C-alpha positions as CSV (number, residue, x, y, z in Angstrom):
1,K,74.9,90.3,117.9
2,G,76.9,91.3,114.9
3,K,74.1,93.4,113.5
4,C,73.8,97.0,112.5
5,P,72.4,98.9,115.4
6,E,68.9,100.4,114.8
7,D,70.0,103.9,115.9
8,G,73.2,105.3,114.7
9,W,76.2,105.9,117.2
10,D,77.6,109.4,117.7
11,E,81.2,110.0,116.6
12,S,82.8,109.9,120.1
13,T,81.3,106.3,120.7
14,I,82.5,105.1,117.4
15,E,86.1,106.4,118.1
16,L,86.1,104.8,121.7
17,F,85.0,101.6,120.0
18,L,87.8,101.7,117.4
19,H,90.5,102.6,120.0
20,E,89.3,99.6,122.0
21,L,89.8,97.3,119.0
22,A,93.1,98.9,118.2
23,I,94.7,98.2,121.7
24,M,94.0,94.4,121.1
25,D,96.6,94.5,118.2
26,S,100.0,93.5,119.1
27,N,101.7,96.7,117.6
28,N,99.9,98.7,120.2
29,F,100.8,96.6,123.2
30,L,103.0,98.4,125.8
31,G,106.5,96.6,125.8
32,N,105.9,94.8,122.5
33,C,109.1,93.5,121.0
34,G,108.6,92.8,117.3
35,V,111.4,90.9,115.4
36,G,109.5,90.0,112.2
37,E,109.2,91.7,108.9
38,R,105.6,92.8,109.4
39,E,105.2,94.2,112.9
40,G,102.7,97.1,112.2
41,R,105.4,99.7,112.5
42,V,104.2,103.2,111.1
43,V,106.8,106.0,111.0
44,S,104.2,108.8,110.6
45,G,101.8,109.7,113.4
46,L,99.5,111.2,111.0
47,V,99.1,107.9,109.1
48,A,98.7,106.0,112.3
49,R,95.9,108.2,113.5
50,R,94.2,108.1,109.9
51,H,94.0,104.4,110.4
52,Y,93.1,104.4,114.2
53,R,96.2,102.5,114.7
54,L,94.6,99.5,113.1
55,I,97.8,98.8,111.0
56,H,97.9,94.9,110.6
57,G,95.2,94.8,107.9
58,I,92.8,91.8,107.5
59,G,93.1,88.2,106.8
60,R,96.2,86.0,106.6
61,S,98.3,84.9,103.6
62,G,95.9,82.0,102.8
63,D,92.5,83.5,103.5
64,I,91.3,87.2,103.7
65,S,88.7,86.1,106.2
66,A,91.0,84.4,108.5
67,V,91.8,85.7,112.0
68,Q,95.4,87.0,112.8
69,P,96.7,86.0,116.1
70,K,98.8,89.1,116.7
71,A,96.0,91.3,115.5
72,A,93.0,90.4,117.5
73,G,91.3,93.9,117.1
74,S,91.8,94.1,113.4
75,S,90.3,90.5,113.0
76,L,87.4,91.5,115.2
77,L,86.9,94.5,112.9
78,N,86.8,92.3,109.9
79,K,84.5,89.8,111.3
80,L,82.1,92.5,112.6
81,T,82.1,94.4,109.3
82,N,81.3,91.4,107.3
83,S,78.5,90.5,109.8
84,V,77.0,94.0,109.8
85,V,77.2,94.3,106.0
86,L,75.3,90.9,105.8
87,D,72.6,92.4,108.0
88,I,72.3,95.5,105.6
89,I,72.0,93.3,102.4
90,K,69.2,91.3,104.1
91,L,67.5,94.6,105.1
92,A,67.9,95.9,101.5
93,G,65.9,93.0,100.2
94,V,68.0,89.8,99.8
95,R,66.8,88.0,102.7
96,T,68.2,84.6,102.1
97,V,71.7,85.6,101.6
98,T,73.9,83.4,103.8
99,N,77.4,84.9,103.6
100,C,79.4,87.9,102.4
101,F,82.8,89.5,102.8
102,V,84.2,93.0,102.2
103,V,87.2,92.7,99.7
104,P,89.5,95.7,99.3
105,V,89.4,96.0,95.5
106,A,86.5,97.6,93.6
107,T,83.8,95.8,91.6
108,G,85.8,94.8,88.6
109,M,88.6,93.1,90.3
110,S,86.1,91.4,92.8
111,L,84.3,89.9,89.7
112,T,87.8,88.6,88.5
113,L,88.1,87.0,91.9
114,C,84.7,85.2,91.5
115,F,85.8,83.9,88.1
116,L,89.1,82.6,89.1
117,T,87.5,80.7,92.0
118,L,85.1,79.1,89.4
119,R,88.1,78.1,87.2
120,H,89.0,75.4,89.8
121,K,85.5,73.9,89.6
122,R,85.2,74.1,85.9
123,P,88.7,73.3,84.4
124,K,87.4,72.9,80.8
125,A,85.4,76.1,80.6
126,K,86.9,79.1,78.6
127,Y,83.7,81.1,77.8
128,I,81.7,83.6,79.8
129,I,78.2,84.4,78.5
130,W,77.7,88.1,78.9
131,P,74.7,90.1,78.2
132,R,76.1,93.2,76.7
133,I,76.6,96.4,78.9
134,D,78.9,99.1,77.7
135,Q,81.1,99.5,80.8
136,K,84.7,98.8,80.7
137,S,85.6,97.3,84.1
138,C,83.0,94.5,84.1
139,F,84.1,93.6,80.5
140,K,87.8,93.6,81.5
141,S,87.1,91.5,84.7
142,M,86.5,88.5,82.3
143,I,89.6,89.2,80.2
144,T,91.8,89.6,83.3
145,A,90.6,86.2,84.7
146,G,91.6,84.7,81.2
147,F,88.3,84.0,79.8
148,E,86.8,84.7,76.5
149,P,83.6,86.9,76.8
150,V,80.7,85.8,74.6
151,V,78.7,89.0,74.0
152,I,74.9,88.7,73.8
153,E,73.5,91.7,72.1
154,N,70.4,93.3,73.9
155,V,67.0,93.5,72.3
156,L,65.0,96.7,71.8
157,E,61.5,96.7,73.6
158,G,60.0,100.2,73.3
159,D,62.8,102.4,74.4
160,E,64.4,99.8,76.6
161,L,67.3,97.4,76.0
162,R,66.4,94.0,77.6
163,T,68.1,90.6,77.8
164,D,67.8,88.4,74.8
165,L,67.1,85.1,76.6
166,E,66.8,83.0,73.3
167,A,70.2,84.1,72.2
168,V,71.6,83.1,75.6
169,E,70.3,79.8,75.5
170,A,71.2,79.2,71.9
171,K,74.7,80.3,72.7
172,I,75.0,77.8,75.5
173,K,73.7,74.9,73.3
174,A,76.2,75.9,70.5
175,L,79.2,76.1,72.8
176,G,78.3,73.3,75.1
177,A,77.4,73.9,78.8
178,E,80.8,72.2,80.1
179,N,82.7,74.8,78.1
180,I,81.0,77.7,79.8
181,L,82.4,79.2,83.1
182,C,79.3,81.0,84.0
183,V,76.7,83.6,83.0
184,H,77.7,87.1,84.0
185,S,74.7,89.2,84.3
186,T,74.0,92.8,85.4
187,T,71.4,94.6,87.6
188,S,72.3,98.3,88.0
189,C,73.0,100.0,84.6
190,F,72.6,103.1,82.5
191,A,69.2,103.6,81.0
192,P,67.9,102.8,78.3
193,R,69.6,99.5,79.2
194,V,67.6,98.0,82.1
195,P,68.6,95.2,84.6
196,D,68.9,91.7,83.1
197,R,65.9,89.2,83.3
198,L,67.6,87.7,86.3
199,E,64.9,85.1,87.2
200,E,64.8,83.8,83.6
201,L,68.7,83.7,83.4
202,A,68.8,82.0,86.8
203,V,66.4,79.3,85.6
204,I,68.6,78.8,82.5
205,C,71.8,78.4,84.6
206,A,70.0,75.9,86.9
207,N,68.6,73.9,84.0
208,Y,72.2,73.7,82.3
209,D,74.1,73.5,85.5
210,I,76.0,76.7,84.7
211,P,77.2,79.0,87.5
212,H,75.7,82.5,87.6
213,I,77.6,85.7,88.9
214,V,75.8,89.0,89.1
215,N,77.3,92.4,88.7
216,N,75.2,94.3,91.2
217,A,77.6,97.3,91.2
218,Y,75.2,100.0,92.8
219,G,72.1,97.8,93.2
220,V,72.1,97.6,96.9
221,Q,70.4,101.1,97.0
222,S,67.5,99.6,94.8
223,S,64.8,97.5,96.3
224,K,64.0,96.4,92.7
225,C,67.6,95.2,92.0
226,M,67.8,93.4,95.2
227,H,64.3,91.8,94.7
228,L,65.5,90.5,91.3
229,I,68.5,88.8,92.9
230,Q,66.3,87.3,95.7
231,Q,63.9,86.0,93.1
232,G,66.6,84.7,90.9
233,A,68.1,82.7,93.8
234,R,64.6,81.5,94.7
235,V,63.6,80.1,91.4
236,G,67.0,79.2,89.7
237,R,70.8,79.6,90.4
238,I,72.8,82.6,91.7
239,D,76.1,81.7,92.8
240,A,77.5,85.2,93.9
241,F,76.6,88.7,93.4
242,V,79.1,91.6,93.7
243,Q,78.4,95.3,94.8
244,S,80.6,98.4,95.2
245,L,81.1,100.1,98.6
246,D,81.3,103.6,97.5
247,K,78.4,103.6,95.3
248,N,76.0,102.1,97.9
249,F,77.4,103.3,101.2
250,M,79.1,106.7,100.2
251,V,82.7,105.8,101.3
252,P,85.9,106.2,99.3
253,V,86.5,104.1,96.3
254,G,88.4,101.0,96.8
255,G,86.2,98.2,98.2
256,A,83.4,95.7,97.3
257,I,81.1,93.2,98.7
258,I,81.0,89.6,97.5
259,A,77.8,87.9,98.7
260,G,76.0,84.6,98.0
261,F,73.6,81.9,99.0
262,N,76.1,79.1,99.4
263,E,78.3,79.6,102.4
264,S,81.1,77.3,101.4
265,F,81.5,78.9,97.9
266,I,81.7,82.4,99.3
267,Q,84.4,81.0,101.6
268,E,86.3,79.6,98.7
269,I,86.3,83.2,97.0
270,S,87.8,84.6,100.2
271,K,90.6,81.9,100.2
272,M,91.4,82.7,96.7
273,Y,92.5,86.1,97.5
274,P,96.3,86.0,97.9
275,G,97.8,87.6,101.1
276,R,96.6,89.9,103.6
277,A,94.5,93.0,102.6
278,S,94.0,96.6,103.6
279,A,91.6,97.2,106.4
280,S,90.6,100.6,105.1
281,P,87.6,99.7,103.1
282,S,86.2,97.6,106.0
283,L,86.9,100.3,108.5
284,D,85.2,102.9,106.3
285,V,82.1,100.9,105.9
286,L,81.8,99.8,109.6
287,I,82.2,103.6,110.7
288,T,79.5,104.7,108.2
289,L,76.9,101.9,109.0
290,L,77.6,102.5,112.9
291,S,76.8,106.1,112.3
292,L,73.8,105.7,110.2
293,G,72.2,102.7,112.0
294,T,69.5,100.8,110.1
295,T,67.1,103.8,110.6
296,G,69.5,106.1,108.9
297,Y,70.3,103.8,106.0
298,K,66.6,103.1,105.4
299,K,66.0,106.8,105.3
300,L,68.6,107.3,102.7
301,L,66.9,104.5,100.7
302,K,63.6,106.3,100.9
303,E,64.9,109.7,100.0
304,R,66.7,108.2,96.9
305,K,63.4,106.6,95.6
306,E,61.6,110.0,96.1
307,M,64.3,111.8,94.3
308,L,64.0,109.4,91.4
309,S,60.3,110.4,91.0
310,Y,61.1,114.1,91.3
311,L,64.0,113.8,88.9
312,S,61.8,111.9,86.3
313,S,58.9,114.3,86.4
314,E,61.1,117.5,86.2
315,L,63.3,116.1,83.5
316,K,60.3,115.2,81.3
317,K,59.1,118.8,81.6
318,L,62.4,120.0,80.5
319,A,62.5,117.5,77.7
320,D,59.1,118.5,76.4
321,N,60.0,122.2,76.4
322,H,63.0,121.4,74.3
323,S,61.0,119.2,71.8
324,E,62.7,116.0,73.2
325,R,61.4,113.3,75.2
326,L,62.2,111.3,78.5
327,L,62.8,107.8,77.3
328,D,60.3,105.3,78.7
329,T,62.4,103.0,80.8
330,P,60.2,101.8,83.8
331,H,62.4,98.7,84.4
332,N,65.4,100.8,85.3
333,P,65.0,101.9,88.9
334,I,68.0,104.2,89.2
335,S,69.0,105.8,85.8
336,L,67.0,108.0,83.3
337,A,67.6,108.9,79.8
338,M,66.4,112.0,77.8
339,S,66.6,112.1,73.9
340,L,68.9,114.4,72.2
341,K,67.6,113.8,68.7
342,N,67.1,117.5,67.6
343,L,70.7,118.2,68.8
344,D,72.1,115.3,67.0
345,E,70.4,116.1,63.8
346,S,71.5,119.8,63.8
347,N,75.2,119.1,64.3
348,D,77.3,115.9,64.5
349,A,79.5,117.3,67.4
350,A,76.7,118.9,69.2
351,V,76.0,116.0,71.5
352,T,79.6,115.7,72.8
353,Q,79.8,119.4,73.1
354,L,76.8,119.3,75.5
355,G,78.6,116.9,77.8
356,S,81.7,119.2,77.7
357,M,79.5,122.2,78.5
358,L,77.8,120.4,81.4
359,F,81.1,119.4,82.8
360,T,82.7,122.8,82.7
361,R,79.5,124.0,84.4
362,Q,80.3,121.6,87.4
363,V,77.7,119.1,86.5
364,S,79.3,115.7,87.2
365,G,77.9,112.1,86.5
366,A,75.7,113.1,83.6
367,R,76.6,111.1,80.4
368,V,75.9,112.2,76.9
369,V,75.6,109.3,74.3
370,P,76.1,110.1,70.7
371,C,75.0,107.6,67.9
372,G,77.3,105.3,66.2
373,S,80.6,105.8,68.3
374,V,83.0,102.9,67.9
375,Q,85.4,101.7,70.6
376,T,87.9,98.8,71.0
377,V,88.3,97.2,74.3
378,N,91.0,94.6,74.6
379,N,90.7,93.7,70.9
380,Y,86.8,93.6,71.1
381,T,85.2,96.2,68.8
382,F,81.9,97.6,70.1
383,K,79.7,99.5,67.6
384,G,77.4,102.2,69.3
385,F,79.6,101.9,72.4
386,M,78.1,103.5,75.6
387,S,74.6,102.9,74.2
388,H,74.6,99.2,75.0
389,A,73.5,98.4,71.3
390,N,74.8,98.5,67.9
391,D,72.2,100.9,66.5
392,Y,70.1,102.6,69.2
393,P,67.5,104.9,67.5
394,C,68.7,108.3,69.0
395,A,71.5,110.1,70.9
396,Y,70.6,110.7,74.7
397,L,71.7,112.1,78.0
398,N,71.7,110.1,81.2
399,A,71.1,111.2,84.8
400,A,70.8,109.0,87.8
401,S,69.1,109.2,91.2
402,A,71.7,107.6,93.3
403,I,71.8,107.3,97.1
404,G,72.7,110.6,98.8
405,I,71.3,112.9,96.0
406,K,69.5,115.9,97.2
407,K,66.6,118.0,95.7
408,Q,69.1,120.9,95.3
409,D,71.4,118.7,93.0
410,V,68.3,117.9,90.8
411,D,67.2,121.5,90.7
412,V,70.7,122.8,89.9
413,F,71.3,120.1,87.3
414,L,68.0,120.9,85.4
415,K,68.7,124.7,85.5
416,R,72.2,124.1,84.0
417,L,70.9,121.6,81.5
418,D,68.2,124.0,80.4
419,K,70.6,126.9,79.9
420,C,73.0,124.8,77.8
421,L,70.1,123.6,75.4
422,K,68.8,127.1,75.2
423,T,72.3,128.1,74.0
424,F,72.3,125.5,71.3
425,R,68.8,126.5,70.2
426,K,69.9,130.1,70.0
427,E,72.9,129.1,68.0
428,A,70.9,127.0,65.5
429,K,68.4,129.8,65.0
430,Q,71.3,132.2,64.1
431,E,72.9,129.8,61.7
432,K,69.5,129.2,60.2
433,S,68.9,133.0,59.8
434,T,72.3,133.5,58.2
435,N,71.7,130.5,55.8
436,E,68.4,131.9,54.7
437,M,69.9,135.4,54.2
438,S,72.7,133.9,52.1
439,D,70.3,132.0,50.1
440,S,68.1,135.2,49.6
441,N,71.2,137.2,48.5
442,A,72.1,134.5,46.1
443,A,68.7,134.5,44.5
444,T,68.6,138.2,44.2
445,E,72.1,138.0,42.4
446,Q,70.7,135.4,40.1
447,L,67.7,137.6,39.2
448,E,69.8,140.5,38.5
449,D,72.3,138.4,36.3
């Protein structure tokens, strides 16, 4: 049926299935005589076993989704993976999606592929409207495709950074709709930035007949992100949305899913990919989904949501204990932010030092964002880089409740963060005490004089 099984398979069943696929490829035929330049020859037995002898990769030179006559097993693997992944995307909340395919490059290059496909449809276009998110790969995806990003600054609403819809529409009018390749929006992001206003952007795109590409990097794990995409497609225009394999399905880095609501456009993107491609990302995600089943994946999604509530309540307590606060970002369903105002005021280098301390204490993934850092990316200068705004009111620390996180991860992180902040407070007290003593001694000396 091409759907993810409800109950996961055991490892021996999955291995048997993969071996059955492998023996359908010509390089594994008994008596095969290959005289071409690409015959699936692998010199290392270890490498062959690592890939379950599925050596031919996926697609053909003109289409990454095409069937290879000499690699029936690998082709079947590709078709099944795309079908199973489509089933999971529907299960996660985008029920009207019509087509998708796994591409063996990560999110940034997959976005580039989408932009290059649109180039043929809109030959005059040179601009991409991009509500600002301080993450290099999505920015570079536009540059690599040869387009000029038009950065739309976010607006501050409470603690949240949200899409400036008026600025988007004003820029479309100023540049001319025919000169704009697409609007490039984002769902999953680091707090205090929150997902773009996808429904409103989709309506604007429909009204001006401008394509709309969504960077949904780690949004599959969030029902809120997926709901935004579903609603955007219902009320307006979304041409494609791109998501990472490793962030959403816990497989090695190196693959993404390009999905959409117009089957022919998604097929056009798959035909834009030059040459064959590695089957490894498809193999990894198929094995993972067969082992989890829909029941297992839904369980992971439920646990992630529960851990978000737990992380939020515990991080708030810790913030209160250190005279900081958990920033109020209810529209961000994955990432949280805690202010570091006191740390920032006490010492310019203290914020980045905290990040270094956490990393050396084996806390990975937490980001500390100081105020006012400036960074240049491909000749574009971003003020306040990493904070998604030129002048965010305070320095802060990010932590995310992503798929696969456990209660133990949260508890250990909070314990180590608490210890680091206490160290700073102790040092600040000692410094204050030393300064007061110096002032007192100086005053005594003045009186004596």
